[in-house]
C-alpha positions, -999 to +999 in steps of 0.1 A: +060-292+050+084-263+053+074-226+050+104-205+039+115-170+047+139-150+026+156-118+033+179-090+020+199-073+047+206-037+035+206-037-003+227-069-005+213-101-021+206-127+005+182-156+011+174-179+040+148-205+045+131-210+078+114-243+087+081-234+103+064-268+099+030-277+085+009-263+113+004-230+096-013-244+066-033-268+086-047-239+106-033-248+140-013-222+160+025-224+158+046-229+188+078-210+194+099-241+187+086-242+151+109-213+143+140-229+158+159-242+127+169-222+097+184-235+065+204-208+047+207-211+009+225-178+005+237-153+030+252-119+034+262-102+066+236-080+082+243-043+086+264-042+118+247-011+129+212-025+127+218-062+134+201-062+167+172-041+154+167-065+125+167-095+148+140-079+169+119-068+139+122-103+124+108-117+157+078-093+154+072-104+118+074-141+127+050-136+156+025-120+132+029-149+107+023-174+135-005-157+153-025-148+122-015-180+103-004-160+073+004-178+040+030-151+031+044-118+044+070-094+031+086-067+052+111-039+043+126-011+063+143+020+050+164+046+068+176+078+052+166+064+018+185+032+021+168-002+024+183-016+056+163-048+058+140-067+034+127-102+041+100-126+030+082-151+052+061-181+041+047-187+007+038-166-023+021-197-037+011-222-011+001-250-035+034-249-054+056-241-024+069-209-039+085-188-011+079-151-006+111-132-015+118-095-017+108-098-053+072-110-046+045-087-058+014-083-036-018-064-040-011-032-022-048-023-020-054+013-008-017+021-006-025+028-043-041+060-031-009+077-018+010+063-048-016+080-070-013+112-049+022+115-061+008+122-096-015+148-082+015+165-066+035+165-099+006+179-119-001+206-094+036+216-095+035+217-133+004+240-132-016+215-151-040+206-122-061+230-101-071+212-069-101+235-064-115+235-099-146+214-105-137+180-118-156+185-150-128+208-162-107+176-166-135+150-169-163+168-189-184+136-190-188+133-152-223+143-143-229+177-126-239+175-089-258+199-068-225+212-055-190+214-070-168+184-066-131+191-066-099+171-067-088+184-033-120+172-017-119+138-035-083+133-023-093+139+013-125+118+012-146+149+017-164+150-016-194+129-008-186+101-034-198+068-020-177+037-012-184+001-023-220-012-022-230-048-019-207-071-038-188-044-057-156-051-037-156-084-055-160-069-090-148-093-118-157-069-146-128-059-169-131-021-176-114-009-207-105+025-192-106+045-160-135+066-175-155+035-183-151+024-146-168+057-135-201+043-146-203+022-114-211+053-093-211+084-116-249+088-115-254+082-078-264+109-054-237+124-033-237+112+003-235+148+016-225+183+005-188+182-003-166+194+024-191+189+053-178+156+065-153+128+060-165+096+043-138+072+030-143+064-007-122+044-030-145+054-059-135+090-053-100+080-063-114+064-095-126+098-104-091+112-095-075+089-120-098+103-147-089+138-135-052+129-139-058+117-174-076+149-183-049+171-168-020+151-182-036+144-216-025+108-215-036+076-200-035+072-162-014+041-162+011+054-186+014+087-167+020+067-134+046+045-151+066+073-167+063+100-140+061+081-107+073+044-110+102+049-133+118+080-117+115+064-083+130+031-093+098+013-086+105-014-113+082-040-098+051-018-094+024-023-120-014-023-125-028-058-118-042-072-151-056-106-144-049-119-179-012-108-179+018-128-171+033-108-142+066-123-128+067-129-091+030-121-086+018-138-054-013-160-052-040-146-030-058-163-001-084-159+026-097-180+054-131-196+052-157-196+080-141-228+093-107-211+094-092-231+066-070-213+041-086-211+007-080-193-026-094-158-027-122-153-053-113-140-087-115-102-090-106-077-117-092-045-102-095-024-133-125-010-115-102+009-091-066+013-103-060+045-083-081+034-053-066-001-049-055-018-081-017-018-081+008-046-074+041-039-058+068-051-035+078-041+000+110-027-013+094-006-040+070+009-014+099+018+009+115+035-021+083+054-027+079+064+010+116+075+012+110+099-017+084+116+006+107+122+035+124+153+020+120+176-011+134+162-043+109+142-062+083+166-049+088+202-037+087+210+000+054+229-003+038+199-021+049+175+006+035+198+032+002+200+013-001+162+010+009+155+046-013+181+063-047+170+075-076+185+057-106+200+076-143+197+072-163+228+067-169+231+105-131+232+111-126+197+123-094+179+112-100+147+094-066+131+099-062+127+062-043+149+038-040+144+000-039+106-002-021+101+032-033+094+068-015+118+091-012+119+129+010+110+158+017+076+175+014+068+212+047+085+219+039+117+201+060+110+170+046+123+137+033+096+115+023+095+078+010+063+063-018+043+047-034+009+052-047-014+025-072-042+024-078-061-008-093-094-018-064-116-008-043-088+005-035-067+036-009-040+037+006-011+056+030+017+047+044+038+075+066+069+074+082+084+105+094+116+088+113+130+117+132+098+123+135+092+085+123+057+088+099+039+063+083+005+070+063-016+044+043-047+053+026-068+026+006-100+031-012-122+005-043-128+026-072-107+038-074-095+074-037-103+080-031-078+108-006-058+089-016-025+105-001+007+120+005-010+154+027-037+139+045-013+115+051+010+145+065-018+166+089-027+138+099+010+132+107+014+169+133-013+168+154+009+145+149+043+161+177+041+187+201+024+162+194+051+136+202+078+162+236+064+170 
C-alpha cells in the first residue's frame, strides 16, 4: 500500500513517488528501509547549488512523517524570494490514495493571523486604520468594555479577549459574516485590563477581521483576496467553506486514543477566518513569507512594526509583534514565524530574515510535530549553501 511523495525542485514542475509501505497507515513505526525505493513519474534536475541541502531537508521531512505517522505533509523552502524546493509526502486523501503534491491545500490554522496582519499593515499605510483607536470606531456594534480595546493590543494578544472555551474549537456553525461570528465572545468579560499581560486569543483576531471590514469598507474576505492574495501570487489561498468545491483540498485526520488514524470531526471555520480559517499551500506561504523579508509589498517601517515584540504595560516583551512571533533561535539568528494547530491540521511558517530563508510546513493531521524546531532544522540545511 504505497504512500507517495511529490516534489518541485526550484520552480520547475517535477513529481516523484516514494514507496513507504502500509505500516504508516496501520499505525506501526516505519523502518529506514521503508524509504529505500522511489518510483519517479516525472523529474526535473534539482538546483545544483542546493542539491545536497535538499537531500538533507528531505531526510528530515521523511523522518517526521515516519516518527509521527503522518498521513500527509507538504514542505517548501524559499531563498531570496525564489522557491528552491517544494515536495509532498504521503496522502492528501488516505482512503482514495490521493498523494500530497505542491498543489495540495491544507488548513493553515493560526498562520491565518500573520496573513491577516498583512491587511492591517496595508490599511495603516493607507491611513485608513489607527492601531490605537478603540475598535468601536470601526465596529460600532462591539460592546464597550471597562477599558479601551485597540487593534494594536488585539494583534499582540494583549487586549484581554478570551480564547476558545469548551468545545468551541470544534464549532460546526456556519456564520454568515465576520460580525455575526463576534457573538460567540462579544459580551464576555475581558480576562484582564488591556495591555497588562499577554493571553493568546484567536477570537481577538475575529474582532480584527471586523475592524478590517470597517476600515476598508468592504468584506474581509474580499479585501484579503484583492489586496493580499492576488498581489502576492497566492492563487491557492482561500477561506475554507465546507460546502464549496475547492480543488486540491486535503482530507483532514487525527489519531484516536488507540493511535489509529481516523477522519477529523466536521468543523466550520467561518467562526474564525482571520484567527485560523484559511486554506493554503506550502508554496503560497513561502511566497507570503518572502514578501516580508524586505520592503516592497509593505514599507520598511510597517515591517519593523509587525516584526518587533510588543510589551506589556510593565515593560516586559511578549515575543509577539503584530501577528508574528519574533525571537532568536539557539544560535542567535533572528526568527519570525507562526505555528498553527487546527482540527486535522498542524503547520509552521518560519522566516530567517537575515539569511533570507523561508520555510513552510503543512500537515493534514492534528499534533503533527510541524514546529519551529523542525522548520529550523530544515532551514539550517540551506544556510551554508545560500552563503556560497
